[in-house]
N, C-alpha and C positions, 0 to 999 in steps of 0.2 A: 725478238723471237715470236713466231706466230703461235696461236693457241694449239694448232696441230703439232708443232714441234715441241711445245711444252708438255702436252699429254703423252707424246711419244717417249719423251725423256722420263716422265713419271711412271709410265708402264714398263720401262726397262727394255725397250725394243732394240736398242743398240742400232747397228747398221743393217740388221737383217729384216727390219720392218719399219713401216712409217704410218702415222695417222694421216689419212687422206681427207677426212671430213670430220668435223666436230660441229654438231648442230643440236638445237633444242627443238623437240617435237612439241608444239603448242597444245595439241589435242590430249596428249598423255603426260605432259610435263616431264618427259624423259630426256635425259642428256645422252645423245648417241655418238659414239666414236667408231668410225669405220677405219679398220686397219688392213693394210696390204703388205705382202712380202716384197722385198727388194732383191736385186741381183746378188746381194751379199749373203742371202739366206743359205745357199748350198755350201759355199766355202766354210761358213761358221758352223753349220750342222756337221759337215765332214770332220772338222777339227774336234768338235765335241764328241762325236761318235768314234773317232780314232780310225775311221775308214772312209773311203770315198762314198758319198751319198748323193744320189741324183733324184730329180723330181719323178715321182711315179704317177700321181694323179691328184688333182685338187678334189676336196670334198665339197659338199654343199655349204653355203654360208651358215655359220653357227653364231649363236649369241651367248654372251655371259652377262650375268647380273653383276654389276660392280658397285663399288662404294657410291654413296650419294654426294656427288659434287654439287655444291651450292644448294643443298637441300632438295635436289631433284633426283629421280631414279636414274642410275647410271647403267648404260648398256654398251657393251663392246660387241661389234659385229665384224667377223673376219672369216674369210674363206681360207681354211688351213690347208696346207699342202700335205701330201703323203710322200714320204721318202722311201727310197729303196737302196739298200747297200749293194755296191757292185760286187763285193766279195761273196756275200751269202744270199743275195736277192731277197732278203727279208724286207717286207713292206710294213711300214708303221706310220701312224699319224704323228706329226710333229706336235710337241707340247708348247703352247705359247707361254711366255714368261709371266703372264698375269694369272694363269690358271692355278687355283689352289688345290687343296686335297679333294674337294667336291667338284666334280665336273660341272661346268657351266656356271659356277660361282667363283668369285675371287676372294 
């Protein structure tokens, strides 16, 4: 199992997302995980929402401060998608599985 696969499993991404990069930034001593959505995202989100959800628009890349892996600052970087329900056309930002009660912290 690669480090990217391991971190994807630890973050609870399931089939809807994957870690595409895991790197240590030497200047800041930050451990950075870059996450991207997969084609499984919309079927999973539709099942969770109970209605057909389609991609509306991605937002700018966001960062979350995460736990300190290996005593380094942990940062997750992801371009979240916005979903739109076909039934009601309501647009909303998808919530990643690692996001806690405080936005941008896990």
